[in-house]
Each structure stands twice: as structure tokens, then as C-alpha cells.
C-alpha positions in Angstrom: -58.6 28.8 -17.2 -56.7 31.3 -15.0 -55.8 30.4 -11.4 -58.5 31.1 -8.8 -57.5 33.2 -5.8 -56.1 31.0 -3.0 -59.1 29.8 -1.0 -59.3 30.6 2.7 -60.5 28.1 5.4 -64.3 28.0 5.6 -66.7 26.3 7.8 -68.9 25.8 4.7 -66.2 24.2 2.7 -63.7 22.2 4.9 -60.2 22.0 3.5 -60.3 18.2 3.6 -63.0 18.3 1.1 -60.9 20.4 -1.2 -58.0 18.1 -0.8 -60.2 15.1 -1.8 -61.3 17.0 -4.9 -57.6 17.8 -5.8 -56.7 14.2 -5.4 -59.5 13.2 -7.7 -58.2 15.7 -10.3 -54.7 14.1 -10.1 -56.2 10.7 -10.5 -58.1 11.8 -13.6 -54.8 13.3 -15.1 -53.0 10.1 -14.3 -55.7 8.3 -16.2 -55.1 10.5 -19.2 -58.0 12.9 -18.7 -57.6 16.6 -19.1 -58.2 18.6 -15.9 -60.7 21.0 -17.6 -63.5 18.3 -18.0 -62.5 16.7 -14.6 -63.2 20.1 -12.9 -66.6 20.2 -14.4 -67.5 17.1 -12.4 -66.6 18.9 -9.1 -69.4 20.4 -7.1 -69.6 24.1 -8.1 -69.1 25.4 -4.5 -65.9 23.3 -4.3 -64.6 24.2 -7.7 -62.5 27.3 -7.1 -60.7 25.8 -4.1 -60.2 22.4 -5.8 -58.8 24.2 -8.9 -56.4 26.2 -6.9 -55.0 23.2 -5.0 -55.0 21.0 -8.1 -53.1 23.6 -10.0 -50.5 23.8 -7.2 -50.2 20.0 -6.9 -49.6 19.5 -10.6 -47.0 22.2 -10.8 -45.0 20.4 -8.1 -45.9 16.9 -8.9 -42.4 15.9 -9.9 -41.1 16.8 -6.6 -44.0 15.2 -4.8 -43.6 11.9 -6.6 -39.9 11.9 -5.8 -40.6 12.5 -2.1 -43.2 9.9 -2.0 -40.7 7.4 -3.4 -38.4 8.3 -0.4 -41.2 7.8 2.1 -42.7 4.7 0.6 -40.6 2.7 -1.9 -43.5 0.6 -3.0 -46.4 2.7 -4.5 -49.6 2.7 -2.4 -53.0 2.2 -4.0 -53.8 4.9 -6.7 -56.3 6.8 -4.5 -54.0 6.8 -1.6 -51.0 7.8 -3.7 -53.0 10.7 -5.2 -54.0 12.1 -1.9 -50.4 11.7 -0.5 -48.8 13.3 -3.5 -51.2 16.3 -3.4 -50.3 16.8 0.3 -46.5 16.5 -0.4 -46.8 19.0 -3.3 -48.5 21.5 -1.0 -46.2 21.2 2.0 -42.7 20.4 0.5 -41.8 24.1 0.8 -43.2 26.9 2.8 -42.8 29.2 -0.1 -46.1 29.9 -1.8 -47.8 27.3 0.4 -51.6 28.0 0.6 -51.8 26.8 4.2 -49.4 25.9 7.0 -47.9 22.5 6.8 -49.5 21.3 10.1 -52.9 22.4 8.8 -52.5 20.6 5.5 -51.2 17.4 7.2 -54.2 17.4 9.7 -56.7 18.0 6.9 -55.1 15.4 4.5 -55.5 12.8 7.2 -59.1 13.9 7.7 -59.6 13.6 3.9 -58.2 10.1 4.1 -60.5 9.0 7.0 -63.6 10.4 5.2 -63.2 8.5 2.0 -64.0 4.8 1.5 -61.0 4.3 -0.8 -58.4 5.7 1.6 -59.9 5.2 5.1 -57.9 2.1 5.8 -54.6 3.9 4.9 -55.2 7.1 6.9 -52.6 6.1 9.5 -50.1 5.3 6.6 -50.7 8.8 5.2 -50.4 10.4 8.6 -47.1 8.6 9.3 -45.6 9.5 5.9 -46.5 13.2 6.2 -45.4 13.6 9.8 -42.1 11.8 9.0 -41.7 14.3 6.1 -42.2 17.3 8.4 -39.6 15.9 10.8 -37.0 15.2 8.1 -38.0 17.7 5.4 -34.6 19.1 4.7 -32.8 15.8 4.3 -35.7 14.3 2.3 -35.8 17.2 -0.1 -32.0 17.1 -0.5 -32.2 13.4 -1.5 -34.4 14.4 -4.4 -32.2 17.1 -5.7 -30.3 14.8 -8.1 -33.6 13.9 -9.8 -34.3 16.2 -12.7 -38.1 15.5 -12.7 -38.1 16.6 -9.1 -36.1 19.8 -9.7 -37.9 20.9 -12.8 -41.3 19.2 -12.2 -41.6 18.0 -15.8 -41.3 14.5 -17.3 -37.7 13.7 -18.2 -38.5 13.5 -22.0 -40.0 17.0 -21.9 -36.9 18.4 -20.0 -34.6 16.8 -22.6 -36.6 18.1 -25.6 -36.7 21.7 -24.3 -33.0 21.5 -23.5 -32.2 20.3 -27.0 -34.6 22.9 -28.7 -33.5 25.9 -26.6 -30.0 25.2 -25.2 -29.5 28.7 -23.9 -32.9 29.3 -22.3 -34.2 25.8 -21.3 -34.0 26.5 -17.6 -35.9 29.8 -17.9 -38.6 28.1 -19.9 -39.1 25.3 -17.3 -38.9 27.7 -14.4 -41.6 30.0 -16.0 -43.8 27.0 -16.5 -44.0 26.5 -12.8 -45.1 30.0 -12.0 -48.7 31.1 -11.5 -50.2 32.6 -14.7 -51.6 36.1 -14.2 -55.0 37.3 -15.4 -54.5 39.3 -18.7 -57.2 41.1 -20.4 -57.5 42.4 -24.0 -59.4 45.7 -24.2 -62.0 46.0 -26.9 -61.1 49.4 -28.5 -64.5 49.6 -30.1 -65.9 50.1 -26.6 -63.1 51.7 -24.5 -59.3 52.2 -24.4 -56.6 50.7 -22.4 -56.0 53.9 -20.4 -59.7 54.3 -19.7 -60.0 50.8 -18.5 -57.0 51.0 -16.2 -58.7 54.1 -14.7 -61.9 52.2 -14.2 -60.1 49.5 -12.4 -58.1 51.9 -10.2 -61.4 53.6 -9.3 -62.4 50.4 -7.5 -58.9 49.7 -6.1 -58.0 46.9 -8.4 -54.3 47.0 -9.2 -53.4 46.6 -12.9 -50.9 47.6 -15.4 -50.7 47.9 -19.2 -49.1 45.0 -21.3 -48.7 45.4 -25.0 -50.9 47.7 -27.0 -54.3 46.6 -25.8 -53.6 44.3 -22.8 -54.1 44.8 -19.1 -52.6 42.6 -16.5 -54.1 42.3 -13.1 -52.0 42.0 -10.0 -54.3 39.4 -8.6 -56.7 37.1 -10.3 -60.4 37.8 -9.9 -63.6 36.3 -11.4 -63.9 38.1 -14.8 -67.6 38.4 -14.7 -67.3 40.7 -11.6 -64.9 43.1 -13.4 -66.3 46.3 -14.7 -67.5 46.2 -18.3 -67.6 42.5 -18.6 -71.3 42.3 -19.6 -70.9 45.3 -21.9 -68.0 43.6 -23.9 -65.3 46.0 -22.8 -62.7 43.2 -22.7 -61.8 39.6 -23.3 -59.4 37.2 -21.4 -56.4 36.6 -23.6 -52.7 36.1 -22.9 -50.4 38.9 -24.1 -48.6 36.7 -26.7 -51.9 35.6 -28.2 -52.9 39.3 -28.5 -50.3 39.7 -31.2 -52.1 37.4 -33.8 -54.7 39.8 -35.2 -52.5 42.8 -35.6 -49.8 40.7 -37.2 -52.2 39.4 -39.8 -54.0 42.6 -40.5 -51.0 44.9 -40.7 -50.0 45.5 -44.2 -52.9 43.6 -45.8 -54.5 45.3 -48.8 -58.2 45.0 -49.2 -59.0 42.3 -51.7 -62.7 42.3 -52.0 -64.9 44.5 -54.2 -66.5 46.3 -51.3 -63.2 47.1 -49.7 -63.5 44.7 -46.8 -60.9 42.1 -46.1 -62.0 38.5 -46.4 -60.3 36.6 -43.5 -60.4 33.0 -42.5 -59.8 32.1 -38.9 -59.2 28.4 -39.0 -59.4 26.3 -35.8 -61.1 29.4 -34.4 -62.7 28.2 -31.1 -63.3 29.7 -28.5 -63.1 32.8 -30.7 -60.6 35.1 -29.0 -58.6 35.9 -32.1 -61.8 36.0 -34.2 -63.1 38.8 -32.0 -59.8 40.6 -32.0 -59.7 40.6 -35.8 -63.3 42.1 -35.8 -62.4 44.7 -33.2 -59.4 45.9 -35.2 -60.3 45.8 -38.8 -63.0 46.3 -41.3 -63.1 42.7 -42.4 -65.5 39.8 -43.0 -64.3 36.9 -40.8 -65.2 33.2 -41.3 -64.6 31.5 -38.0 -64.1 27.8 -38.6 -63.9 25.0 -36.1 -64.3 21.2 -36.3 -66.1 21.0 -32.9 -69.8 22.1 -33.0 -69.8 22.6 -29.2 -66.8 24.8 -29.3 -68.4 26.9 -32.1 -71.2 27.6 -29.6 -68.6 29.3 -27.5 -67.6 31.5 -30.4 -71.2 32.6 -30.7 -71.4 33.4 -27.0 -68.2 35.3 -27.0 -69.0 37.4 -30.0 -72.5 38.2 -28.7 -71.1 39.6 -25.5 -68.7 41.8 -27.5 -71.3 42.9 -30.0 -69.5 41.4 -33.0 -70.5 39.1 -35.9 -68.7 36.5 -37.9 -69.7 33.7 -40.3 -69.3 30.7 -38.0 -68.9 27.4 -39.6 -68.5 23.8 -38.2 -66.0 22.1 -40.5 -62.5 20.5 -40.8 -59.9 23.0 -41.8 -58.1 20.1 -43.5 -61.0 19.3 -45.7 -62.1 22.6 -47.3 -64.3 20.9 -50.0 -66.9 20.5 -47.4 -67.2 24.2 -46.3 -65.2 26.5 -48.7 -67.3 28.7 -51.1 -64.5 29.1 -53.6 -63.8 32.8 -52.8 -60.2 33.4 -52.0 -59.1 34.8 -48.7 -57.0 38.0 -48.2 -55.7 36.6 -45.0 -55.8 33.3 -43.1 -55.1 32.8 -39.4 -54.0 29.3 -38.6 -53.7 28.7 -34.9 -52.8 25.2 -35.4 -53.5 22.2 -33.0 -50.3 21.7 -31.0 -48.9 20.2 -27.8 -49.8 23.3 -25.9 -46.2 23.1 -24.4 -46.1 26.9 -24.2 -49.1 27.4 -21.9 -48.4 24.8 -19.2 -48.4 27.5 -16.4 -52.1 28.0 -17.3 -52.7 24.3 -17.9 -50.2 22.4 -15.6 -51.8 19.0 -16.5 -50.5 19.3 -20.1 -47.0 18.3 -19.1 -48.2 15.2 -17.5 -50.7 14.2 -20.2 -48.5 14.6 -23.3 -46.3 11.8 -24.7 -43.1 12.2 -26.8 -44.9 10.7 -29.8 -47.5 13.5 -29.7 -45.1 16.0 -31.2 -44.6 14.1 -34.5 -48.3 13.3 -34.7 -49.3 16.9 -34.2 -46.6 18.2 -36.6 -48.1 16.0 -39.2 -51.5 17.6 -38.7 -50.0 21.0 -38.8 -48.2 20.3 -42.1 -51.4 19.0 -43.6 -53.3 22.1 -42.6 -50.7 24.4 -44.0 -50.6 22.6 -47.3 -54.4 22.4 -47.5 -55.2 26.1 -46.6 -52.4 27.7 -48.6 -54.4 27.3 -52.0 -57.3 29.2 -50.5 -55.2 32.3 -50.2 -55.2 34.9 -53.0 -51.8 36.0 -54.5 -50.5 38.8 -52.3 -52.5 37.5 -49.4 -50.9 36.5 -46.1 -51.2 33.4 -43.8 -50.3 33.7 -40.2 -49.2 30.4 -38.7 -49.1 30.3 -34.9 -48.9 27.7 -32.2 -48.7 27.9 -28.4 -45.7 25.5 -28.4 -42.1 25.7 -27.4 -41.1 22.6 -29.4 -39.2 23.4 -32.6 -40.8 20.6 -34.6 -44.1 22.4 -34.4 -42.7 25.9 -35.0 -39.6 27.0 -36.9 -38.8 23.5 -38.4 -42.4 23.3 -39.5 -42.2 26.6 -41.4 -38.7 26.0 -42.8 -40.0 22.8 -44.3 -43.1 24.4 -45.8 -41.2 27.3 -47.3 -38.7 24.9 -48.8 -41.5 23.0 -50.6 -43.6 26.1 -51.6 -41.7 28.5 -53.8 -44.6 31.0 -53.8 -44.4 31.4 -50.0 -42.3 34.2 -48.6 -41.5 34.3 -44.9 -42.1 38.0 -43.8 -40.6 39.5 -40.7 -42.2 37.7 -37.8 -41.8 37.4 -34.0 -40.8 33.7 -34.3 -40.6 32.0 -30.9 -41.8 33.9 -27.9 -40.6 31.9 -25.0 -42.6 31.9 -21.7 -41.9 35.1 -19.9 -42.7 36.2 -16.4 -42.5 39.8 -15.2 -39.9 39.0 -12.5 -37.6 37.6 -15.2 -38.0 40.4 -17.8 -34.2 41.0 -17.8 -33.6 37.6 -19.4 -35.2 38.9 -22.7 -34.5 42.6 -22.6 -35.8 43.2 -26.1 -39.3 41.7 -25.2 -41.5 44.7 -24.6 -44.5 42.5 -23.5 -42.7 41.5 -20.2 -45.4 38.9 -19.4 -46.8 36.1 -21.7 -47.0 32.4 -22.4 -44.9 30.5 -24.9 -46.0 31.2 -28.5 -44.7 31.0 -32.1 -45.5 33.2 -35.0 -44.6 33.0 -38.7 -46.2 35.4 -41.3 -46.2 34.0 -44.9 -47.0 36.1 -48.0 -48.2 34.5 -51.2 -46.1 35.6 -54.1 -47.9 36.3 -57.4 -47.4 33.8 -60.1 
């Protein structure tokens, strides 16, 4: 779900309506609901603007909540607090603000007046926001000793990242608050990276290469409007996730009688890595996912790309219900995780997760590893990956697995790829990708008995 271009004022879609929508998203997140389904409930015409404002507000929610506490020590009613915090997140600094502060204040008050739940508190919201504009520097300074305000993550998250990555924890948190770019993976069965860059340049779209098959756009655009979308020339995929298919396929010897690799993509939806495997190799891929609705997305994505896989609905942790007994040459396990590495694309994740989620998900990951390992032929490889920055889901998970499975050999692997933004490329000078989410990779080879 890449950021939408920043909306412009429109007589058709007043800003106050977009602010109401963004406040409703914040209320949904505070109630424990993911922003993705909450957005689906927003009127289609409003959705791009609401998403853009909602993303911005969630990125700076820690600061906004700290400022609201300075302006009103007692929390106002939930609907009022949500609208006030959205407005504060948007005006607390002029840098990257989508509108002028006075415009946002005016429209936030208008949003309050036009909603039954906030109408009686419109003057309160007006007073808080106008006081903030008068005293902005001093009020912001008062929140500088609050880590949640400075880093815009829950305190437990800050502590955990600092413990797991004592050298780079600030870089990680700072990257999480940046806007994620739109990155494409070129389908080399249809075109090449260089050819597609020329096609974009021909219509004045600024883009640059990233990795072997990636293209990063300077500004986000609706993907359906890009050249070659309907023809399957590309898929949307972060640069770090684009490493999965080549990592698994590289060095694998064909294991089937017909010379085709037999590959399992466990937890496959929405099918990005399944498609990449099929684009790169002569292989038969089983795409497995427990969610039937999400399996439908795999079907749609493969159809657009002109690819075919054996798509199965099933629990990767219970192979007796779907496995045909034929051993796999390669298994890709993109395991369920906290998604702590992709919060710049999903800024609600940091506010939805709880500390106990890490141990619960690590238990699921360990079960999946132990359950899928017997399905791999001797000499085959399993690629374990997560979009997490927490060590319990990554290197600690793999160290524990290898210690308990003497037939598992850890091959040279990228390990942790920490969130990286182009502007900060010098932080990790050996990172040729330059721009990607947080990801983890461990490639395991199964020793022969």
C-alpha cells in the first residue's frame, strides 16, 4: 500500500472531509483495527486523500499525542481526540506538511463543526490548535524529553530495537518515519530494467534502477496508469523482497525427473514472490496460503503476468491436509511476523503491535520451520525470511533451529537488511540496494543423511 501523492485542495473534495476520514482511521487503529480494511470503508473518491493524511498522522502520532497532553491534560472524548491529534500531527512542523498550518486549523475546526460527535467540541479544538500555533516552539520543546514524541514509536518498540540493534537503532526508527517510495520489479519475461526505464523516461516519469530487476520512481503514481501494467511488465515489490526468489533459486540443482525444480512458496499471498520465482526459473511452484480470499489475489496477480502456479488453500503448519508426498527442491518460507520492518509502508503497525506479539509469532515461525523441513529433499534448500527487525524472529530463530537440526547447514545469506532510505545510503556503504524496507534472510541447505 504505497503512499498516494499528496492531495491538493478541491472544490469536489473539501479538506475537512478528508480530515474527518483520517480521524476515523486513527480511531480504528486505536481500537485495534488494521488501517487497510478501515480504508476500504472510506468512500472511493475520498480514499487517496484520506490515506495520505492518515499515513502522515500515524507517522507523527507520538509527537501529536505528547502535544495534545500539553494542550489538554485530560483526554477529550475519543472522536474529538482523534481529530485533534490528526491536526497536530499535520501542523507540528512545517517540514513535509501537506498544507499550511492556518489552512489545516481552519479545516479541522470545520470538520469538527460538521460531525455530530465533535460539533459540541469545535471551540475546544479551535482553541487548542490556535494556542499551539502561538506557542509552537515552546510546546514542541516541552515534548523533546519524551522518547515516544521524538521517535514516534511506542516506548517498548524503541527499547526493543535499541536492544537488538544498539549501533543502528536510531537509523532504523528514523527510516520508519520516512515516506516509502514506489518500487517496481520488472518481469524479465516481458521486458528489461533498461527498456522499462526508457519507457518511463519517454513519458517524463523520473525513475532509477535499484537492484537487478527493480525500478524506483521519484514520485508515487497509480500503478494501473503506468506503461505495461495490463501487459504484466512489472509488479510492485520492495527492493529487499526482490532478493527472495534469486536467493532460493541460485545454486539449486534440478530435482525432478523432467528437469524442473519443484518449489513450495509457503504463506504465498498475495503472490509477489511466487511470480518472481516463475519469472526467473524453469520451475513448478506450489503457492500455499491459509486464506482463501488472499489466494484469489495470487490468481489475479499471476493472470496479469501471464504465469501459472498450483495454488492451494491450506495451513503450512499442517501439511497432511495438502502435501502430495513429493519432496521439494526448494521451499520459500516468508513467515508470519510482526511486520516491524515495513512500518514506513504500514505506519499503523507500530501502534497495533503489543510486546507479547513477538514471542507468539516466534512460536508460529518455529513450528513452520520444523514442520516444513521434512518436506525438503536432501540437498534442497529452504529460504527463511521475515519483514521484521526484531532478532527473536530472525537470527535467534535460525540459530535455535540449526542447533536442533544437525542436517541443516546455514549457507551464506544476507541476514538482516535494516530499513534503508536513499538519503542515508552512507550509513550502510556495503548495501548496493540503497533503498528498501527492513528484511531478514537465512538460506538453509539440507545435508544428505
